[in-house]
N, C-alpha and C positions, 0 to 999 in steps of 0.2 A: 431664416435663410436655410436653403437646402445644402447642407455641408456633408461631403463624403466622409465616411468613417475611415479609421486606419484599417489596413487590409494586410494581414500577415501572409507570407508565402507558404505554400504547401511544403512540408518537410519530407522530402523524398525518402530519406533514410528511415524515418519513423514509419512511413507508409509501407516500405518494403518489409520491415520487421513484422508488421501486423498482417500483411496481405499475401506475401509470397509463400509458395510451397517450401517446405512440407507443412508448416503450421497454418498457412492461409490458402485461400482458394485460387490465387493467380499464379500463372507460370512465368509471367514477365510483367514488369511495371516500369514505365518511363514517364517522367514529368519534364516538360520543356517550358521555357519561359514564354515564348511567343511563337505562333505559327499562323498560317493562313486558315487551315481547317484540319482538325485532328482526324476527321473522317477521310479527307483526301489523302493526308499523309499516311495514314495506316493502310488504306487500300493500296497505295503505291508500294508501300513496304512489303505487303503481303504478296503482291505480284512479283516483286523483285527477289524476295527471299522468304518464302512461306515458312521454312523451318525455323527462322529467327523469331517468329511470332507464334509460338505454340498456343493451343487452346488451354485456358482462356488467357489472353494478354490484354493489357490496358495501356493506352496512351492518354495522358492528361496534359492540358496546357493552362498556363496562368492567364494567357490572353490570346484571342483569335482575331485576325484582321479580316478574314473572309469566311466566318462561320456560316454554315448552310442549314437551312430548314427544308421542310417539304416543299415541293413544287418550285425549287430553285430560289426560294427566299433567302435573304442574307440575315445574319444575326451577329451583331457586334456589341460588345459590352466592355466596361472599364476593366482593366487588368485586376486580377485577384478578387473580383466582385462576384464571381460565379464559379460553378463547377462545369468544366468543359471536358468531357470524357468520351473516348471511343474504345470499344471492346472488340477484340478479334475472337470470334467464336467459330467452332466447327461442330455444330450440334449433331448428336447421335439421333437424328430424326430425318425422315424423308424430306427432300427439298420442297415437295408440294405442301408441306406444313409450315414453311418459313414465313408465310403471311401472318402467322400469329406472333412473330417476334416483337413487333412494335407494341402490341398489347401486353405481352409478357414482360417486356422491359418497363412498360408503364406501370404494371402491377407492382414490380419490384421497387420502382421509384416511389409510388404511393405508400407502400409498406414502410420504406425507409424514412420518408418524411413524417409519417404519422408517429413512428416509434421514436425518432430522435429529436425532432423540434416541435412536436405536438400540434402541428397544423392539420386540419381536416382535409387533406388532399384527396382529389378524385381525378378520374380520367375523363377527357372529352375525346370521343372516338375521332380518328384512330390513334393519335400520337401526341396529344397535349396533356400536360399535367397541370391541374387547376387547383386554386384555393379560393375561399370566399373573399370578395372585395373587402378591403379594410374598412371602408365606410358603409358597406352594406347596400350600395346602390346598384341598380340594374344598368346594363350597357347593352345596346342593341346587338343582337347576335351572340351575346355572351351571358346575358342574364346577370345574376349576382356573383358570377365566378370570374376570376382573372387568371391569365396564363402565367405560371411560375416556372414552367419547364417544357421541354419538347424532346422528341425522340426521332431519330432518322436512321433507318436500317438500309443497308446496301449489300447486295450479293456480289461477291468478288470471285472471279475465276482466276485460279492460281495454278502453277505447274503441279502442285500437290493435291489439286481438287478444289471444290468450292469452299469458300469461307464466307462468313457474314461479319460485316462491320456494323456494330450497334452504337450509334452516337447518342449521348444523353447530355443535355444542357440544363442546368438548374440555376435560376437567378437566386443569389444568396443575400448579398448586402447592398444592392443598388438602392439609391435614394429615388424619390419620385422624379426628380429632375434628370436622372440618368436613364430612365426607361424610355424606349422609342415610341411606344404607342399606348393609348389609354387602356387597352385590353391586357397589358402586362403588369406584373407586380413582382416583388421579391419576397423571400422568406422573412426578411427583417421587417418589411412593411406589413406583412400578413400577421405579425405578432409571434413569429417563431421564437421559441425560447432557446437560449444558449446556442445561437447559430454559429457553428464552428465548421469550416469547410473540411478539415481533416476528418472529424467525427462523422460528418455527413458522407464523405467519400467512402469511408470504411463501411458505413451502413448500406450505401448503395451497392457496393461490390458484393457484400454478403447477401443482400436481399435478391439481387439478380442471380447470384450463384445458386441460391436455394430454389428459385422459381425455374430456372433453366435445367437444373438437375432433375426436378420432378418431371419436367417435360421430356427430357432425354430418357429417363428411366422407363417411361411408358412409350418409347419409340415415336414421340411426336403426337401421341393421342391425347389431346387436351381434355377430352371428356373423361378418359380413364384416369388421368392425373388429377381430376377435380379442379382444373384450372379455368374451365369455362365459367363455373359458378363463382370462383374467386374474382375473375376479371369483371364479370357482370355485376358483382356486388359493389365494385368501386367505380363503375362507369356511369357518370352522371348523365350521359346522353340517353341511355335506355329509359323508356317510359316518358319521354318528353316529345313535344311537337318540334320538329326540326325542318329546316330548309337546307337542302344539299345542292351546292353548285358542282355539277359533274364535269369531268373533262369533256371538251368540245362545246362548252357553253350551255348545255342543257341544265335544267333544275328539276328537282322533285321535292315535294313537301309531304310530310306525313308523320306518323308516330313511330319513333324508333322502338321497335318491338323486341328484337333479340339479336344475338350474334349467331351466324351460321357456322358450319364446320370449318370454313376457310377463314373465319374471323371477320367476314364481311358484315356490314350493318344491314339488317332487314327492316325496311320501312313499310308501313301499311298506309296507303293514301286514303283520302276521304271516301273513295268508292270501294274500299276494301281490297284493292289490289296490292300484292306484295312486290317490293322492289329490292333487289340485292345491290347494295352499294359497295363496290370494291375500293373506290378511291373518290375523294371529293372534299370540298370545304363544307363543314357542318356549321350551321348557324342555329342556335337554340332560339326558338320562337316563344314558346310558353310551355308550361307544364301540361301534360295530357290530363284530361278530365275523365 
């Protein structure tokens, strides 16, 4: 029988001691019991009072009723079974480089999962965090990987200038019966060791802080910061044959060759033509030969 485990609450006072300045990387940290969407709430709060949410701030929720993914998809999960976080950032980088933020947040998430729970997490371009399927089977469009987390970044215009909300959701303790689709999994199902949400939250904050600090220190130049190589090393999409559903209903199929300077995916089709993919749903077809 698929029985849900006990799920302790996040202890906000403990997280504040670990993560708030001057000892920690955050300027503000709030944990709420339930909300519609942490991204929606944080974006509204930034527009209303940007000074109340200095760089970097974090809003976390124990449950979301209207969590959002890319392309307007919804994401709902049982209370206290996942990490649902939104960061308020004001990067010291040109706004033209912000397209890298989903990939940089993904890199931070992968680093945190590998270090804390021992799962071989990878990225699926542009914003999915993946782990191997517990049973090792292939799934059409996903291959042997399953989605354990996702990232949604949004540019917010405020009276104090532009800010970015970076939303990260990680499935932690869901049972198989609590997952909405066959392509999803949780850290517990993936064999993660000592899966503790507080430990994982601290690791995520620390990893994201490290990655974005490197990016900002180099003025948003991901090449000078060495981040292109780091992202490429954990991106399972590169080197594979993929089919991309583009906005507007078009499709393109080819080998995912590299990431360009904007973080776009560069495909090479069967005729040798390169295609720059800025947005779209990526389906893994097979490994490139």
